[in-house]
C-alpha positions as CSV (number, residue, x, y, z in Angstrom):
1,M,0.0,0.0,0.0
2,N,1.5,3.3,-1.1
3,R,1.4,6.6,0.7
4,C,-1.7,8.0,-1.1
5,E,-3.7,4.9,-0.4
6,T,-2.7,5.0,3.2
7,R,-3.8,8.6,3.5
8,R,-7.2,7.9,1.8
9,L,-7.8,5.0,4.3
10,G,-7.0,7.3,7.2
11,L,-9.5,9.9,6.0
12,V,-12.2,7.3,5.6
13,V,-11.6,6.0,9.2
14,V,-11.7,9.6,10.6
15,G,-14.9,10.2,8.6
16,L,-16.6,7.1,10.0
17,A,-15.5,8.1,13.5
18,F,-17.3,11.4,13.1
19,L,-20.4,9.8,11.7
20,A,-20.7,7.2,14.5
21,P,-22.4,9.5,17.0
22,A,-24.9,10.6,14.4
23,V,-25.7,7.1,13.5
24,E,-26.1,6.2,17.1
25,S,-28.3,9.2,17.9
26,A,-30.6,8.2,15.0
27,E,-31.7,5.2,16.9
28,P,-35.0,5.6,18.7
29,L,-34.7,6.7,22.4
30,R,-35.5,3.7,24.7
31,I,-38.0,5.1,27.3
32,A,-39.4,3.2,30.2
33,I,-42.4,4.2,32.4
34,V,-42.4,3.8,36.2
35,G,-46.0,3.9,37.6
36,L,-49.4,4.2,36.0
37,V,-51.5,5.8,38.7
38,H,-51.0,9.3,37.4
39,G,-53.8,10.2,35.0
40,H,-51.3,11.7,32.4
41,A,-49.7,8.4,31.8
42,G,-52.2,7.4,29.1
43,G,-51.6,10.6,27.0
44,F,-47.9,10.1,27.3
45,I,-48.1,6.5,26.0
46,D,-50.3,7.6,23.2
47,R,-47.7,10.2,22.1
48,L,-44.9,7.7,22.3
49,Q,-46.7,5.2,20.0
50,K,-47.2,7.9,17.4
51,R,-43.5,8.7,17.0
52,D,-40.6,6.9,15.3
53,D,-37.8,8.6,17.2
54,V,-38.7,7.1,20.6
55,A,-39.7,3.6,21.7
56,L,-41.6,2.4,24.8
57,V,-39.6,-0.5,26.0
58,G,-41.1,-1.2,29.4
59,V,-43.8,-0.3,32.0
60,S,-43.8,-1.0,35.7
61,E,-46.9,-0.8,38.0
62,P,-47.4,-2.7,41.2
63,D,-51.2,-2.7,40.9
64,P,-52.2,-5.7,38.7
65,A,-55.6,-4.3,37.8
66,V,-54.2,-1.0,36.6
67,R,-51.5,-2.8,34.7
68,Q,-54.0,-5.1,33.0
69,R,-56.2,-2.1,32.0
70,Y,-53.3,-0.3,30.3
71,Q,-52.1,-3.4,28.6
72,E,-55.5,-3.9,27.0
73,R,-56.1,-0.3,26.1
74,Y,-52.8,0.4,24.5
75,R,-52.1,-3.2,23.3
76,L,-48.9,-3.5,25.2
77,A,-46.9,-6.7,24.8
78,P,-46.8,-8.8,28.1
79,S,-43.0,-8.8,28.0
80,L,-43.1,-5.0,28.5
81,L,-45.0,-5.1,31.8
82,F,-43.4,-5.5,35.2
83,A,-44.7,-5.3,38.8
84,K,-41.4,-3.9,40.2
85,A,-39.5,-0.9,38.8
86,D,-36.1,-2.3,39.8
87,D,-36.7,-5.5,37.9
88,M,-37.8,-3.7,34.8
89,L,-34.9,-1.2,34.9
90,D,-32.3,-4.0,35.3
91,A,-33.8,-6.3,32.7
92,L,-34.6,-3.7,29.9
93,K,-31.8,-1.1,30.3
94,P,-33.7,1.9,29.1
95,E,-32.1,5.2,28.2
96,A,-34.6,7.4,30.0
97,V,-37.5,7.1,32.5
98,A,-40.8,8.8,32.8
99,L,-42.4,8.8,36.3
100,F,-46.2,8.5,36.6
101,T,-46.4,7.6,40.3
102,S,-48.0,9.7,43.1
103,T,-46.1,12.8,44.1
104,F,-45.2,11.2,47.4
105,D,-43.3,8.4,45.5
106,H,-41.2,10.8,43.5
107,P,-38.1,10.5,45.7
108,E,-38.0,6.7,45.5
109,G,-38.4,6.8,41.7
110,V,-35.6,9.3,41.2
111,E,-33.3,7.4,43.5
112,Q,-33.9,4.2,41.5
113,C,-33.0,6.1,38.3
114,A,-30.0,7.9,39.8
115,R,-28.4,4.6,40.9
116,R,-28.4,3.5,37.3
117,G,-27.5,6.8,35.8
118,L,-30.8,7.3,33.9
119,P,-32.3,10.7,33.0
120,V,-35.7,11.0,34.5
121,M,-38.8,13.1,33.9
122,M,-41.6,13.4,36.4
123,E,-45.1,14.9,36.3
124,K,-45.6,18.1,38.3
125,P,-45.1,19.0,41.1
126,L,-41.6,18.0,42.2
127,A,-42.4,16.9,45.7
128,V,-45.0,17.0,48.5
129,S,-42.6,18.8,50.9
130,V,-39.2,20.5,51.2
131,D,-37.7,17.4,52.8
132,H,-38.8,15.3,49.8
133,A,-37.4,17.9,47.4
134,R,-34.0,17.9,49.2
135,R,-34.0,14.1,49.0
136,I,-34.5,14.3,45.2
137,Q,-31.8,17.0,45.0
138,R,-29.3,14.8,46.8
139,A,-30.0,11.9,44.4
140,V,-29.6,14.1,41.3
141,E,-26.5,15.9,42.4
142,S,-24.7,12.8,43.7
143,S,-25.3,10.9,40.4
144,G,-25.2,13.7,37.9
145,V,-28.3,12.5,36.1
146,P,-30.5,15.2,34.5
147,L,-34.1,15.7,35.9
148,V,-37.1,17.2,34.1
149,V,-40.3,18.3,35.8
150,N,-43.1,18.2,33.3
151,Y,-45.8,21.0,33.4
152,E,-48.3,21.4,30.6
153,T,-47.8,25.1,30.8
154,T,-44.1,24.8,30.0
155,W,-45.0,24.0,26.4
156,Y,-47.3,27.0,26.0
157,A,-45.9,29.5,23.5
158,S,-48.0,32.2,25.2
159,N,-46.1,31.8,28.5
160,H,-42.8,32.2,26.7
161,E,-44.1,35.3,24.9
162,A,-45.0,36.8,28.3
163,H,-41.5,35.9,29.5
164,A,-39.9,37.7,26.5
165,L,-42.1,40.8,27.0
166,R,-41.0,41.4,30.6
167,E,-38.7,44.4,29.7
168,R,-41.3,45.9,27.4
169,I,-43.7,46.4,30.3
170,G,-41.1,47.9,32.6
171,G,-40.2,44.8,34.6
172,I,-42.6,42.7,36.7
173,R,-44.5,44.2,39.6
174,K,-47.4,41.8,39.9
175,V,-48.3,38.3,38.5
176,V,-51.8,36.7,38.9
177,V,-52.0,33.1,37.9
178,H,-55.2,31.1,37.5
179,D,-55.1,27.3,37.2
180,G,-57.7,24.5,37.7
181,H,-60.9,22.9,36.5
182,R,-64.3,21.8,37.9
183,G,-62.6,19.2,40.1
184,P,-61.0,15.8,39.5
185,K,-64.1,13.8,40.4
186,E,-66.3,16.1,38.3
187,I,-64.2,15.7,35.2
188,G,-64.0,11.9,35.7
189,V,-60.3,11.1,36.3
190,Q,-59.3,7.5,36.7
191,P,-60.1,5.9,40.1
192,E,-56.5,5.2,41.0
193,F,-55.7,8.9,40.2
194,L,-58.5,10.3,42.2
195,D,-57.5,8.0,45.2
196,W,-54.1,9.7,45.7
197,L,-55.1,13.2,44.5
198,T,-57.5,13.4,47.4
199,D,-55.0,12.1,49.9
200,P,-53.2,14.9,51.9
201,V,-50.1,12.7,52.3
202,R,-49.6,11.4,48.8
203,N,-50.6,14.6,47.1
204,G,-49.4,17.1,49.7
205,G,-52.8,18.7,49.7
206,G,-55.7,19.2,47.3
207,A,-56.0,22.0,44.8
208,L,-53.2,23.8,46.5
209,F,-50.6,21.3,45.3
210,D,-52.4,20.0,42.2
211,F,-52.8,23.5,40.6
212,G,-50.9,25.9,42.9
213,C,-47.7,24.3,41.6
214,Y,-48.2,25.8,38.1
215,G,-48.2,29.3,39.4
216,A,-45.3,28.7,41.8
217,D,-43.3,27.3,38.9
218,L,-44.1,30.1,36.4
219,V,-43.6,33.0,38.8
220,T,-40.2,31.6,39.9
221,W,-39.2,31.3,36.2
222,L,-40.5,34.8,35.3
223,L,-38.5,36.3,38.2
224,D,-35.3,34.5,37.2
225,G,-35.2,32.2,40.2
226,E,-35.7,34.8,42.9
227,R,-36.8,33.4,46.2
228,P,-39.8,35.1,47.9
229,I,-39.6,36.8,51.3
230,S,-43.0,35.7,52.5
231,V,-46.0,33.5,51.7
232,T,-49.6,33.9,52.9
233,A,-52.3,31.4,51.9
234,V,-55.9,30.6,52.5
235,T,-57.3,27.2,51.6
236,Q,-61.0,26.3,51.6
237,Q,-63.4,23.4,51.2
238,F,-66.3,24.5,49.0
239,K,-67.3,20.8,48.5
240,P,-66.5,19.0,51.8
241,D,-68.9,16.2,50.9
242,V,-66.9,15.5,47.7
243,Y,-63.3,16.2,49.0
244,P,-63.5,15.8,52.8
245,R,-59.8,15.3,53.4
246,V,-58.2,18.0,51.2
247,D,-58.8,21.6,50.1
248,D,-60.5,22.3,46.8
249,E,-59.8,26.1,46.8
250,A,-56.5,27.9,47.4
251,T,-55.4,31.5,47.2
252,V,-51.7,32.2,47.8
253,I,-50.0,35.6,48.1
254,V,-46.2,35.4,47.4
255,A,-44.3,38.5,48.3
256,Y,-40.9,39.5,46.8
257,P,-38.8,42.6,47.6
258,R,-40.1,44.4,44.5
259,A,-43.0,42.3,43.3
260,V,-46.0,40.2,44.4
261,A,-47.7,37.1,42.9
262,I,-51.2,35.9,43.5
263,L,-51.8,32.2,42.8
264,Q,-55.4,31.0,42.4
265,A,-55.7,27.2,42.4
266,S,-59.1,25.7,42.3
267,W,-61.2,22.6,41.7
268,N,-64.2,25.0,41.4
269,W,-63.7,26.8,38.1
270,P,-66.7,26.5,35.8
271,F,-64.3,25.4,33.0
272,D,-60.6,24.4,32.5
273,R,-58.2,27.2,32.7
274,K,-54.4,27.9,32.8
275,D,-53.7,31.5,32.2
276,M,-51.9,34.4,33.9
277,E,-51.7,38.2,34.0
278,V,-48.3,39.9,34.2
279,Y,-48.2,43.6,35.2
280,G,-45.2,46.0,35.0
281,T,-44.7,49.7,35.5
282,T,-45.4,50.5,31.8
283,G,-47.8,47.8,30.7
284,Q,-49.4,44.4,31.0
285,V,-49.4,41.0,29.3
286,I,-52.3,38.5,29.7
287,T,-51.9,35.0,28.2
288,V,-54.9,33.6,26.3
289,G,-54.7,29.9,26.0
290,A,-51.5,28.3,24.8
291,K,-50.9,30.4,21.7
292,D,-52.0,34.0,22.2
293,V,-51.4,37.0,24.5
294,R,-53.1,40.4,25.0
295,R,-50.6,43.2,25.5
296,R,-51.3,46.8,26.6
297,L,-48.7,49.5,27.0
298,V,-49.1,53.0,28.6
299,G,-50.7,55.3,26.1
300,Q,-51.6,52.5,23.7
301,A,-54.7,50.4,23.0
302,E,-54.7,46.7,23.9
303,E,-53.7,44.4,21.1
304,T,-53.9,40.6,20.7
305,L,-50.7,38.9,19.5
306,S,-50.0,35.4,18.3
307,A,-47.1,34.0,20.3
308,T,-44.0,32.9,18.4
309,P,-44.1,29.1,18.1
310,L,-41.6,27.3,20.2
311,P,-38.8,25.6,18.2
312,P,-37.9,21.9,18.6
313,P,-37.3,20.4,21.0
314,L,-38.9,23.0,23.2
315,G,-42.5,22.5,22.1
316,D,-43.4,19.2,23.8
317,S,-42.3,17.0,26.7
318,V,-41.3,13.9,24.6
319,S,-38.9,15.9,22.3
320,Y,-37.5,17.7,25.4
321,L,-36.9,14.5,27.3
322,K,-35.2,13.0,24.2
323,A,-32.9,16.0,23.9
324,V,-32.0,15.9,27.6
325,A,-31.4,12.2,27.5
326,R,-29.1,12.5,24.5
327,R,-27.2,15.4,26.3
328,E,-28.2,17.9,23.6
329,L,-29.5,20.3,26.2
330,R,-29.6,20.8,29.9
331,P,-32.9,21.2,31.8
332,S,-33.6,24.8,32.4
333,G,-36.5,27.3,33.1
334,P,-39.8,25.8,34.3
335,S,-38.5,22.3,33.9
336,S,-35.4,22.6,35.9
337,L,-34.7,21.2,39.4
338,E,-33.5,24.7,40.6
339,T,-36.8,26.3,39.7
340,N,-38.8,23.6,41.2
341,L,-36.9,23.5,44.5
342,I,-38.1,27.1,45.0
343,A,-41.6,26.3,43.8
344,T,-41.7,23.5,46.4
345,E,-40.7,25.9,49.1
346,I,-43.6,28.2,48.1
347,L,-46.1,25.3,48.3
348,D,-44.7,24.0,51.6
349,A,-44.9,27.5,53.1
350,A,-48.4,28.0,51.7
351,R,-49.6,24.8,53.4
352,R,-48.1,25.9,56.7
353,S,-49.6,29.4,56.3
354,A,-53.1,27.9,55.7
355,E,-52.8,25.6,58.7
356,T,-51.6,28.3,61.1
357,G,-53.4,31.4,59.7
358,A,-50.2,33.3,59.7
359,T,-47.7,34.6,57.1
360,V,-44.7,32.4,56.7
361,R,-41.4,34.3,56.1
362,L,-38.7,32.8,53.9
363,R,-35.1,33.6,53.4
364,P,-34.8,35.9,50.3
365,S,-32.5,35.1,47.3
366,G,-28.8,35.5,48.0
367,S,-29.1,35.0,51.7
368,G,-27.5,31.6,51.7
369,W,-28.7,28.3,53.1
370,S,-32.3,27.3,53.1
371,G,-33.3,23.9,54.3
372,S,-33.9,21.6,57.3
373,S,-30.7,22.3,59.2
374,P,-28.5,25.3,59.7
375,P,-25.4,25.8,57.5
376,R,-22.0,24.5,58.6
377,G,-19.6,27.0,60.0
378,I,-22.0,28.8,62.3
379,P,-20.3,28.8,65.7
380,S,-22.2,27.1,68.4
381,G,-21.4,29.6,71.1
382,P,-21.3,28.9,74.8
383,G,-24.1,26.7,76.0
384,G,-25.9,25.9,72.7
385,D,-25.6,24.1,69.4
386,R,-26.0,25.6,65.9
387,R,-29.7,24.9,65.6
388,R,-30.6,27.3,68.5
389,R,-29.8,30.2,66.2
390,W,-32.7,29.2,63.9
391,R,-36.4,29.4,64.5
392,G,-39.0,27.3,62.8
393,R,-39.4,23.6,62.3
394,A,-37.1,21.4,60.3
395,G,-37.6,21.6,56.5
396,S,-38.6,25.2,56.5
397,A,-36.7,28.1,55.0
398,L,-37.5,30.6,57.7
399,L,-35.5,33.7,58.4
400,P,-33.0,33.5,61.3
401,A,-34.1,35.0,64.6
402,A,-33.9,38.8,64.7
403,T,-30.7,40.3,66.1
404,S,-31.1,41.6,69.6
405,R,-28.9,42.2,72.7
406,R,-29.4,38.6,73.7
407,C,-26.9,36.4,71.9
408,R,-28.6,34.2,69.3
409,C,-26.0,31.5,69.5
410,S,-26.0,31.0,73.2
411,G,-29.6,29.9,73.7
412,G,-31.0,33.3,74.5
413,R,-28.6,34.2,77.4
414,R,-26.5,37.4,77.4
415,S,-23.1,36.9,76.0
416,S,-19.8,38.4,77.2
417,R,-18.4,38.3,73.7
418,G,-19.4,41.8,72.6
419,P,-17.3,44.8,73.7
420,R,-20.2,46.5,75.5
421,N,-21.2,43.3,77.3
422,R,-17.6,42.6,78.3
423,L,-17.3,46.1,79.8
424,R,-20.6,45.7,81.7
425,A,-19.5,42.3,83.1
426,Q,-16.1,43.7,84.1
427,R,-17.7,46.6,86.0
428,K,-19.7,44.1,88.0
429,R,-16.6,42.3,89.0
430,T,-14.6,45.4,89.9
431,R,-16.3,46.7,93.0
432,P,-14.5,49.2,95.3
433,G,-12.5,47.6,98.1
434,T,-11.5,44.5,96.3
435,A,-8.1,43.5,94.9
436,R,-9.6,43.5,91.4
437,A,-11.0,47.0,91.9
438,R,-7.6,48.5,92.6
439,T,-6.2,47.3,89.3
440,G,-9.3,47.0,87.1
441,R,-9.7,49.1,84.0
442,P,-12.9,51.0,85.3
443,Y,-11.1,51.9,88.5
444,R,-8.0,53.2,86.7
445,R,-10.1,55.2,84.3
446,A,-12.0,56.8,87.3
447,A,-8.8,57.5,89.2
448,R,-7.2,59.3,86.2
449,S,-10.4,61.4,85.7
450,A,-10.4,62.3,89.3
451,R,-6.8,63.4,89.3
452,R,-7.4,65.7,86.3
453,R,-10.2,67.4,88.2
454,G,-8.1,67.7,91.3
455,R,-10.2,65.4,93.4
456,P,-8.7,62.8,95.9
457,R,-8.5,59.3,94.7
458,A,-10.6,57.9,97.5
459,A,-13.5,60.2,96.5
460,A,-13.4,59.0,93.0
461,R,-13.6,55.4,94.2
462,S,-16.4,56.0,96.6
463,D,-18.8,57.6,94.1
464,G,-18.7,54.5,91.9
465,S,-17.8,56.5,88.7
């Protein structure tokens, strides 16, 4: 083989090496589903079966009756169905996983995927509490797997148009978000879905968590991940005979340093709705469905605009999951873990506010740690551990106790560490007539002052100055 032939062969090998990733990525993405008790599972399976770039390779669901019903409805091969998620994931080796369990079971599902390095997408919301959200965060960060939280409103072009128009309306001052429908029982959701939606443990609440999560997610995204300073919520039961264990109406006021959001989540709307109003200093934007917005600026008439269509893969959950699993993009915006950690804090605080009837104050953005235990590095101080500096129960993101003359890190007792308190304590110890008094700093200072005024030393000592 001469030199020219060798060079041609080398170019061919290099070309094939560059083509290999493209050929590999052309293969359908192998997706597995964990859980079928979420009512959105059916629509997801239907979308998968209509596409050629993804393939459903397995489904796990512990309830045999639910598993059988889905098998018959979607004509799934028996070899695809498993009772246990671990068995399915080990046997079929999928490339990505979609969770359709109850919200309470999200941490376990994420941990199963994280142990195997599998990208995972879950239905909203992220978690039922801050503690569960932190558990998910630990699993994701320790394994490095990407996580997507799927909201229907993420794929609304109208919401992205409102996001793009923030500067045109002079920044955001108020956001009002409306989400909900007539109620899960009224619209006829599946019995297994209704069972956990109306369970305060497995759902975290009723309408508050079911639909309040949309507003918490959107507002956090619109404000670039800013954490609120306080949350005030009222939950109600307009239909206690239908939903005796959970709320069916929730109104949440979320306060920020320079903005406010009002989240209205309800199982009592006369129709389905997912829309929001965004107000700035020079205008407003109101979303109309998934594709249109109404915009009004100061000095101008209101106009209806068609939102710019979202480019692939940003227009639907399946395309987005595929791009994330193939490492073509990183989860961001409404789908990201970072946004949904803050959204969970808002929902958790709203639930506590509704229970106690009081406003719950949160740590604002940029103020450091927020979680169930204080940050490392805070000195314990004499007579107390680090936790004594923080008020509120574990799992909250409450502000630290207000600064006062009583030391926060000594369990409420006065501390001798500050200069003013040290001087006060020393004066108590340096009483006239004692050995300490003759040499103590307060005595020497009083004696010098007395000499300057021409008074005898004993007189200075006797008046206690």
